[in-house]
DRENMARBA-894678 format. One record per residue (C-alpha): residue in three letters; x, z, y. Coordinates in steps of 0.1 Angstrom, whole numbers, padded with zeros to 4 digits, always signed. Example, Ala and Ser with C-alpha at 12.3 -4.5 7.8 and 13.67 -1.06 7.14 Angstrom:
<marses>
Ala+0123+0078-0045Ser+0137+0071-0011
</marses>
This chain:
<marses>
Met+0449+0395-0166Ala+0483+0412-0159Asn+0491+0443-0178Pro+0489+0470-0152Ile+0524+0479-0135Pro+0539+0516-0140Ala+0539+0534-0107Ala+0569+0537-0091Gly+0588+0571-0092Leu+0583+0579-0127Gly+0618+0582-0137Ser+0640+0555-0121Asn+0619+0556-0083Leu+0621+0522-0085Asp+0586+0502-0070Val+0579+0479-0094Thr+0549+0472-0075Gly+0559+0463-0044Leu+0586+0442-0057Val+0565+0420-0080Asp+0539+0421-0049Arg+0571+0405-0024Leu+0579+0379-0051Met+0540+0370-0055Ser+0537+0365-0021Val+0561+0337-0020Glu+0552+0322-0051Lys+0515+0320-0041Gln+0521+0304-0008Pro+0513+0265-0026Leu+0480+0281-0036Thr+0477+0295-0002Lys+0478+0257+0012Ile+0455+0246-0018Gln+0425+0276-0007Thr+0432+0265+0030Lys+0428+0226+0019Gln+0399+0234+0001Ala+0381+0249+0030Ala+0383+0223+0052Val+0368+0204+0027Ser+0342+0222+0022Val+0334+0227+0059Lys+0336+0189+0063Ile+0312+0185+0030Ser+0286+0205+0055Ala+0290+0187+0086Tyr+0285+0156+0070Gly+0256+0173+0058Thr+0239+0185+0091Phe+0252+0148+0103Lys+0232+0130+0075Gly+0202+0155+0082Ala+0197+0147+0115Val+0199+0108+0111Ser+0176+0111+0083Ser+0154+0131+0108Leu+0157+0104+0129Arg+0147+0075+0102Thr+0113+0098+0094Ser+0105+0098+0132Leu+0104+0054+0128Ala+0076+0060+0104Gly+0048+0069+0134Leu+0063+0032+0154Gln+0065+0011+0124Asn+0021+0023+0121Asn+0006-0010+0134Ala-0028+0005+0133Ser-0016+0033+0160Tyr-0006+0010+0185Thr-0046+0000+0189Thr-0061+0030+0183Met-0095+0036+0200Ser-0117+0069+0207Ala-0152+0076+0211Lys-0168+0108+0225Ile-0204+0112+0230Ala-0228+0137+0255Asp-0245+0155+0232Ser-0229+0157+0199Ala-0264+0174+0187Val-0274+0138+0184Ala-0247+0116+0166Asn-0211+0124+0159Val-0191+0087+0171Ser-0157+0074+0162Ala-0142+0042+0164Asn-0118+0018+0150Ala-0091-0012+0164Ser-0115-0033+0164Ala-0139-0020+0191Asp-0143-0029+0224Ala-0142-0005+0254Gly-0173+0005+0271Thr-0203+0029+0274His-0234+0029+0251Ser-0265+0044+0253Leu-0281+0062+0220Glu-0314+0071+0215Val-0326+0083+0177Thr-0362+0083+0168Gln-0360+0089+0132Leu-0330+0103+0109Ala-0328+0079+0069Thr-0342+0105+0042Ala-0342+0097+0007Gln-0372+0104-0016Arg-0384+0135-0032Leu-0406+0137-0063Lys-0420+0163-0081Ser-0436+0171-0115Lys-0468+0194-0125Ser-0464+0227-0126Tyr-0450+0243-0159Ala-0452+0281-0169Asn-0417+0284-0184Ile-0386+0264-0177Thr-0386+0262-0214Asp-0421+0248-0217Pro-0414+0211-0239Val-0419+0180-0221Gly-0412+0156-0246Thr-0390+0128-0262Gly-0378+0094-0250Thr-0361+0075-0221Leu-0366+0077-0188Thr-0351+0044-0166Ile-0348+0051-0129Gln-0350+0019-0106Tyr-0342+0016-0070Gly-0365-0007-0046Thr-0387-0011-0017Ala-0426+0002-0018Lys-0444-0015+0005Glu-0481-0020+0013Asn-0499-0054+0010Pro-0525-0070+0035Asp-0549-0057+0007His-0538-0024+0005Thr-0521-0022-0030Ile-0488-0015-0030Ser-0455-0040-0042Phe-0423-0028-0051Ala-0395-0049-0049Ile-0361-0036-0071Asn-0329-0033-0050Gly-0304-0059-0064Ser-0278-0037-0053Ala-0286-0007-0071Pro-0280-0006-0108Thr-0310+0008-0135Asn-0303+0039-0149Asn-0316+0045-0188Ile-0313+0085-0198Thr-0321+0097-0229Ile-0340+0126-0233Asp-0332+0139-0270Ala-0345+0173-0289Ala-0318+0191-0275His-0329+0182-0241Asn-0371+0179-0244Ser-0372+0211-0225Leu-0383+0212-0183Ala-0345+0227-0179Gly-0331+0203-0203Val-0345+0170-0189Arg-0330+0187-0156Asp-0298+0189-0171Ala-0299+0154-0185Ile-0308+0140-0154Asn-0278+0158-0134Gln-0255+0146-0161Ser-0265+0109-0161Asn-0254+0100-0126Ala-0279+0081-0123Gly-0281+0086-0084Val-0301+0114-0088Thr-0305+0151-0088Ala-0329+0171-0105Ser-0337+0205-0099Ile-0369+0231-0108Val-0388+0248-0082Asn-0410+0281-0085Asp-0435+0272-0058Gly-0460+0304-0067Thr-0481+0283-0096Gly-0455+0278-0116Phe-0420+0253-0123Arg-0419+0219-0112Leu-0390+0197-0118Val-0376+0182-0083Val-0362+0148-0088Ala-0345+0137-0052Gly-0327+0101-0049Lys-0291+0105-0032Asn-0293+0073-0013Thr-0320+0070+0019Gly-0338+0045+0032Thr-0370+0025+0023Ala-0349+0002-0003Asn-0338+0032-0023Ser-0369+0048-0032Ile-0378+0057-0066Gln-0392+0044-0096Ile-0395+0059-0131Gly-0403+0041-0165Val-0410+0061-0194Ala-0404+0045-0235Asp-0421+0081-0247Asp-0412+0089-0282Asp-0446+0097-0289Gly-0457+0058-0291Thr-0478+0063-0259Pro-0461+0057-0223Thr-0487+0055-0207Asp-0511+0086-0212Leu-0509+0119-0196Asn-0490+0135-0229Gly-0448+0141-0237Leu-0424+0120-0217Ser-0448+0102-0199Gln-0455+0132-0181Leu-0425+0123-0163Ala-0433+0085-0150Tyr-0438+0079-0117Asp-0448+0041-0106Pro-0456+0037-0066Thr-0478+0007-0071Ala-0501+0030-0091Ala-0524+0058-0075Gln-0503+0092-0077Asn-0516+0117-0107Pro-0508+0153-0101Ala-0505+0155-0139Arg-0473+0133-0137Met-0445+0134-0107Ser-0459+0127-0071Glu-0439+0121-0039Val-0434+0150-0020Ser-0416+0125+0004Gly-0409+0092+0012Ala-0376+0074+0017Lys-0373+0066+0052Asp-0351+0044+0073Ala-0328+0056+0105Thr-0343+0041+0140Phe-0328+0040+0168Leu-0324+0026+0199Leu-0289+0010+0209Asp-0285+0000+0245Gly-0320-0001+0249Leu-0322-0023+0211Ser-0343-0009+0185Ile-0326-0011+0152Thr-0335-0001+0118Lys-0307+0012+0089Ser-0307+0028+0054Gly-0282+0054+0059Asn-0278+0084+0088Thr-0243+0069+0092Val-0241+0034+0108Ser-0209+0011+0108Asp-0220-0022+0113Ala-0244-0015+0148Leu-0213-0019+0174Ser-0185-0035+0168Gly-0154-0012+0153Val-0178+0019+0162Thr-0195+0042+0136Ile-0220+0063+0146Asp-0232+0096+0125Leu-0267+0104+0137Gln-0278+0142+0132Lys-0308+0144+0149Ala-0338+0128+0159Asn-0362+0125+0190Ser-0338+0146+0214Gly-0338+0126+0241Ala-0311+0093+0253Thr-0278+0101+0254Thr-0242+0085+0264Phe-0212+0078+0247Thr-0181+0063+0255Val-0159+0039+0237Ala-0121+0037+0254Lys-0082+0028+0240Asp-0068+0060+0226Ser-0028+0062+0233Ser-0018+0094+0224Thr-0011+0089+0187Ile+0015+0061+0198Lys+0031+0085+0222Lys+0030+0113+0202Ser+0052+0090+0181Ile+0074+0077+0208Asp+0080+0112+0216Asp+0088+0125+0181Phe+0112+0094+0182Val+0132+0105+0215Lys+0131+0139+0205Ala+0147+0130+0170Tyr+0172+0106+0186Asn+0188+0133+0216Asp+0189+0157+0182Leu+0211+0128+0165Asp+0230+0126+0198Thr+0240+0168+0206Thr+0248+0167+0167Val+0273+0142+0171Asp+0287+0156+0200Asn+0294+0190+0184Leu+0306+0177+0153Thr+0330+0148+0168Gly+0336+0161+0203Tyr+0364+0184+0216Asp+0359+0214+0239Pro+0392+0218+0264Lys+0380+0250+0275Thr+0382+0267+0240Asn+0411+0237+0230Lys+0385+0235+0200Ala+0375+0203+0181Gly+0341+0195+0162Asp+0345+0197+0125Leu+0343+0155+0123Asn+0366+0151+0156Gly+0380+0117+0149Asp+0361+0104+0119Ala+0352+0066+0114Ala+0323+0068+0096Val+0305+0091+0113Arg+0316+0074+0147Asn+0307+0038+0133Thr+0269+0051+0123Tyr+0263+0066+0153Glu+0273+0038+0178Gln+0255+0012+0154Ile+0222+0033+0159Arg+0228+0034+0197Asp+0237-0002+0199Ser+0208-0015+0178Leu+0184+0002+0202Thr+0195-0021+0232Lys+0193-0054+0217Ile+0170-0078+0228Val+0136-0082+0208Ser+0137-0122+0220Ala+0101-0124+0200Ala+0083-0099+0212Pro+0051-0106+0228Gly+0035-0101+0260Gly+0070-0103+0278Phe+0083-0066+0267Thr+0117-0075+0250Ala+0138-0040+0256Leu+0128+0000+0254Ala+0137-0001+0297Gln+0106-0019+0301Ile+0086+0002+0289Gly+0101+0037+0304Leu+0129+0046+0273Thr+0164+0045+0288Val+0199+0065+0275Asp+0211+0087+0305Arg+0254+0093+0313Thr+0248+0123+0286Gly+0239+0098+0265Gln+0201+0115+0259Met+0174+0096+0257Gln+0148+0101+0285Val+0110+0086+0287Asp+0091+0073+0323Ser+0058+0089+0309Ser+0041+0068+0338Lys+0058+0035+0329Leu+0052+0039+0290Gln+0014+0047+0300Ala+0009+0015+0323Ala+0029-0006+0290Leu+0004+0008+0264Asp-0026+0001+0287Lys-0014-0033+0297Asp-0006-0044+0260Pro-0002-0024+0232Thr+0002-0049+0211Ala+0036-0062+0233Val+0047-0029+0227Gln+0043-0024+0190Gly+0063-0056+0190Leu+0089-0039+0204Phe+0090-0013+0173Ser+0073-0027+0148Thr+0066-0057+0124Gly+0033-0074+0129Gly+0013-0108+0140Lys-0004-0118+0166Thr-0029-0148+0167Asn-0060-0158+0187Asp-0078-0170+0164Pro-0105-0141+0153Leu-0107-0154+0118Val-0068-0157+0112Ser-0051-0122+0106Phe-0015-0110+0098Val-0011-0093+0069Lys+0028-0087+0057Ala+0059-0100+0058Gly+0093-0095+0036Asp+0123-0086+0048Ser+0137-0124+0051Ala+0108-0131+0077Arg+0124-0140+0111Ala+0104-0135+0140Gly+0094-0164+0164Gln+0064-0183+0164Tyr+0044-0200+0134Ala+0024-0229+0139Leu-0008-0229+0118Asn-0027-0260+0100Ile-0049-0254+0074Ser-0058-0286+0053Gln-0082-0264+0030Leu-0101-0231+0030Ala-0100-0205+0001Thr-0133-0210-0020Gln-0155-0189-0045Gly-0158-0195-0085Thr-0196-0205-0090Ala-0215-0211-0123Val-0245-0226-0111Gly-0276-0235-0137Ser-0295-0274-0137Ala-0333-0260-0150Ala-0357-0232-0135Ala-0354-0206-0152Pro-0381-0189-0172Leu-0397-0161-0150Thr-0412-0142-0184Ile-0377-0122-0201Asp-0384-0110-0238Ser-0361-0103-0266Ser-0357-0144-0267Asn-0340-0147-0237Asn-0328-0115-0224Gly-0290-0113-0235Leu-0265-0132-0217Thr-0224-0134-0220Leu-0200-0138-0191Lys-0163-0144-0181Ile-0161-0136-0142Asp-0127-0135-0131Gly-0111-0131-0161Val-0132-0102-0174Thr-0161-0105-0204Ser-0186-0087-0208Ser-0223-0090-0220Ile-0260-0083-0206Glu-0293-0078-0207Leu-0321-0083-0187Thr-0351-0059-0182Gln-0377-0076-0210Lys-0409-0083-0184Ala-0430-0113-0166Tyr-0411-0115-0130Val-0432-0123-0097Thr-0408-0146-0084Pro-0368-0164-0093Ala-0362-0142-0067Asp-0369-0113-0086Leu-0350-0129-0118Ala-0320-0131-0094Thr-0322-0102-0081Glu-0325-0083-0117Leu-0296-0104-0130Gln-0271-0097-0101Thr-0280-0060-0107Arg-0268-0060-0142Ile-0240-0078-0137Asn-0225-0055-0108Gly-0240-0027-0122Asn-0219-0031-0157Ser-0189-0009-0164Ala-0167-0035-0174Phe-0173-0053-0146Ser-0172-0032-0118Gly-0140-0011-0131Ala-0120-0040-0130Gly-0134-0047-0092Val-0161-0080-0103Lys-0191-0084-0082Val-0210-0112-0077Ala-0244-0126-0052Val-0269-0143-0077Lys-0293-0165-0058Glu-0323-0189-0064Asn-0327-0224-0054Ala-0363-0239-0060Gly-0357-0218-0093Val-0323-0228-0101Leu-0302-0198-0105Ser-0267-0196-0097Ile-0238-0173-0098Thr-0209-0168-0068Ser-0178-0142-0076Ser-0171-0126-0046Arg-0132-0133-0052Tyr-0116-0164-0037Gly-0091-0185-0051Ser-0084-0202-0082Ala-0083-0168-0099Ser-0119-0167-0097Leu-0141-0183-0119Val-0185-0176-0135Gln-0182-0190-0174Leu-0215-0183-0193Ser-0218-0182-0232Gly-0248-0174-0258Asp-0278-0191-0271Asn-0294-0179-0241Val-0274-0193-0215Ala-0299-0231-0220Lys-0331-0208-0218Leu-0320-0193-0186Phe-0299-0223-0169Gly-0303-0253-0186Ser-0270-0269-0182Val-0242-0248-0162Thr-0218-0265-0140Ser-0185-0240-0136Thr-0165-0244-0106Thr-0132-0223-0103Gly-0130-0215-0067Leu-0094-0230-0046Asp-0066-0211-0032Val-0061-0218+0010Ala-0037-0243+0018Gly-0017-0258+0048Ser+0014-0258+0064Phe+0029-0229+0078Gly+0061-0229+0100Ala+0086-0247+0083Gly+0092-0252+0043Leu+0067-0251+0019Thr+0038-0223+0017Thr+0020-0205-0012Gly-0016-0199-0011Asn-0033-0173-0031Gly-0070-0169-0024Gln-0077-0162+0015Glu-0042-0155+0021Leu-0012-0181+0025Thr+0023-0171+0025Ser+0050-0191+0045Ala+0086-0204+0029Asp+0103-0171+0046Gly+0077-0142+0035Val+0051-0135+0064Thr+0015-0137+0046Ile-0013-0143+0067Lys-0054-0143+0056Ile-0078-0174+0069Thr-0114-0161+0063Gly-0131-0193+0076Gly-0130-0217+0108Ala-0121-0251+0107Leu-0092-0278+0089Gly-0065-0286+0111Asp-0049-0275+0139Arg-0052-0235+0143Gly-0025-0226+0169Asn+0003-0203+0162Val+0008-0171+0146Gly+0036-0150+0167Phe+0056-0128+0140Met+0078-0100+0154Arg+0100-0076+0135Gly+0109-0044+0163Leu+0137-0021+0168Ala+0123+0006+0146Val+0121-0019+0116Asp+0156-0032+0122Leu+0166+0005+0130Asp+0152+0016+0099Lys+0170-0006+0076Leu+0203-0001+0090Ile+0198+0039+0085Gly+0190+0029+0049Arg+0219+0015+0045Ala+0240+0044+0059Ile+0223+0074+0040Asp+0205+0060+0009Ser+0220+0069-0024Lys+0247+0037-0023Gly+0252+0042+0017Thr+0284+0052+0038Leu+0277+0089+0044Pro+0269+0092+0004Ala+0295+0075-0005Gln+0317+0099+0020Ile+0304+0131+0013Glu+0310+0117-0030Ser+0347+0115-0019Leu+0351+0147-0005Asn+0333+0166-0037Glu+0352+0145-0054Gln+0386+0162-0034Asn+0370+0194-0040Lys+0367+0196-0080Asp+0404+0180-0079Leu+0412+0214-0056Asp+0395+0236-0075Lys+0414+0223-0111Gln+0447+0227-0087Thr+0436+0258-0081Ala+0427+0270-0114Asp+0457+0257-0131Leu+0483+0270-0105Thr+0460+0306-0106Ala+0472+0304-0142Gln+0506+0301-0142Leu+0511+0325-0114Asp+0492+0350-0139Lys+0519+0341-0161Lys+0548+0344-0136Glu+0532+0375-0120Gln+0532+0391-0159Arg+0562+0384-0164Tyr+0580+0398-0132Lys+0557+0427-0144Asp+0571+0427-0179Gln+0608+0423-0165Phe+0606+0453-0138Ser+0592+0474-0161Ser+0621+0466-0188Leu+0646+0474-0155Asp+0628+0504-0148Glu+0629+0516-0184Met+0666+0505-0183Ile+0672+0528-0157Thr+0654+0559-0166Asn+0672+0559-0201Met+0710+0552-0181Gln+0697+0581-0157Ser+0690+0604-0183Gln+0723+0598-0203Met+0739+0602-0171Ser+0723+0637-0164Tyr+0731+0647-0203Met+0767+0639-0196Ala+0768+0655-0168Gln+0756+0686-0187Gln+0783+0683-0209Leu+0810+0679-0188Ala+0801+0710-0170Gly+0799+0730-0202Leu+0833+0720-0211Asn+0845+0731-0173Lys+0834+0766-0184
</marses>
C-alpha cells in the first residue's frame, strides 16, 4: 500500500493529494478499460449460462418423449374399490369386466400347546419346514404333495434358543417363509407360526429332528412337529386356520388363484382382491394418454422458454436502443437454429402416416412459439399411439406377437427390416437314460451340478418317494433353492418321463448348459445326455446378424426378441428413430463437456483469467507509480516549506538591519 499523503497546507499549502489523484486518474485509464472489458466478459459468461440452462431444460423434457411405455399406457377403474383394486399395463385390451370375489386367499396358521412362561424350555434339534398341498383322498385320509417351487428350510434350535421365546426368535431369523409370535390366550403362552405365502399349495409341514433321539414322542422339540397327514394332537402343533386359495368370478368365469394379487387372469391387468362376498362389481380398462400428453406439454413449454431466452439474449429493442447480452453471437444463434430446424424435419420411417409434428397438432407461430392443438393431438393418440411414438422416440413395430423390439444402437438406421428365422433359441438340458430309484438315502442323495456356468452341490431329502413326480419336485426344489444357483439367477425345471428324470435350464442360447457329476449320477439318472442350448439364428435386414439366446441383432444394431413361432419368413419389423432422439443427441453435442457451449464458456473464462492477471499486474505498477508521485510531491512540499522558512528568516534579518 502507498504511504499516506501529508495533509495540504502544512507549511507550503501545496495540494499533494489533489495533484496525485489527478495524475493517477490519467494513469488509471488503461486499468479502467480492462475492468470494462472484464465486466463485459462476465456478463457474457452469465448470459451463456442462462442459454445453456434453457437448452438443458429442453433436453430434460425429451426424456418423457423417449419413454416408449408412456405412449401405450392403459388405466383401469373399478366401481367398488372395497372389492378390489385394479391396474393395467400397455398389453391390456380396452373393455369393461365384471368381478365377484367369493373367497380371499389366506395363509396357514398353526399353534403350539400352552406353556406357563415364554422362558419355558422346549427342546433342541432341527425344525424342517416344507410347503405343499394337503388333500383329502377318497378314503378320507390326508396326503401332502410337496410344492416344488418352494424351498425346504432347516432351522437349528440350539441351547441358546431352546425356550419358547428362543424358538420364536430362531424361526424369525431363519427367513424360512413363516413368521412366529407368542400369544397369551388366557390359558398360557402359545407359539403361533403363520405362513407368509397364501394358497393351498403353501400349506405347512414341520418335521423335527429331536436331540433327545425320539422325534415321534410328545417331549422336547417334537412338541413343535406338524404333520398334516396325521390327526391333530393338542400336545403338538395344531391348525388354527388353513391355507386357502382365492376364488372369484371374472366375466362369469370361476377362477382360483393362490394369492389375492392376480396378474394372469386378464392380459395386462392386475387385480388386487380386497373383500369377499360383497356382490358383483365392474371395472373398465381404457387407454390413458395423460402421461404422454404431460410429457408433450413439458416439451412445448421448455421449447418456448428457450425461444424467449434466445430473443432476450440475442435480440435488439429499438424502443430502448438496447441489445441483448449475446446480440450477434454466432454460437448461440447457430445452436438454436439447429434445434429449431430439427423439429421441422420429416420422419420418413415413422409408422402410421405421422411424419411431422404438424400432423399431431404441434406448430410454430410467427413469433417462434410452439402451439398445441389439443384436440388434434388427442385424436392422433387415440388413432395410433405407436405412430405418435415413432415421431418422437426409438422403437419397433411388428404384427407378430412372438417378435418384439428390444433396443437399437446409435448406428441403427430407421426403416423396415425383413425377418427370416432359420433357427429358434433352445434351452440346455440334461436327460437320464434309466428310471430313478424312489428310495433316497445316504448312498444316493448327493449331486453336483454345473448349470449355465455355475457349479454347486445339493442333497435330496432322504425318504421313500411315492411317485417319480414327487422325486422330480424334490430335485427341482433343491436346485432352485440352492443359494449359489439362485444368487446367479439360475433356475431349472425338472420333469420325469416313465421315471426318467430330465433337467432343463430356464436360460436360452449357447450359454445354457446342464451338466451332472459325482458318483450318484449313474444311480439317479443312468447315463446322462447333456445338450447345449442354441441361439436364435436368421436374417434380419441387410448384412450379418448375431444371435444371443432369444435375441437377434442386425448388422447395424437393431435388436429384437423371438420367443417362438415358425421358421422362415416372419414379415417385417419397422424401426423408427424419432425427433426427440435426434434432438437429444444434437443438444448433447452442444452442451456436453466437449460441446460448443462449454467450449465458448471456457474461452470466456480464460479471457477473464487473462484480464485478472492484467489487472493485477497493472494495479501493482500503478501502486508503485502512485507511491513515487507521493514521494516526489512530499519532497517538493518539504523543499517549499524550507524555502519559505528561509525567506521568513531573511525577511526578519533585513527588517532588523533597516531598524
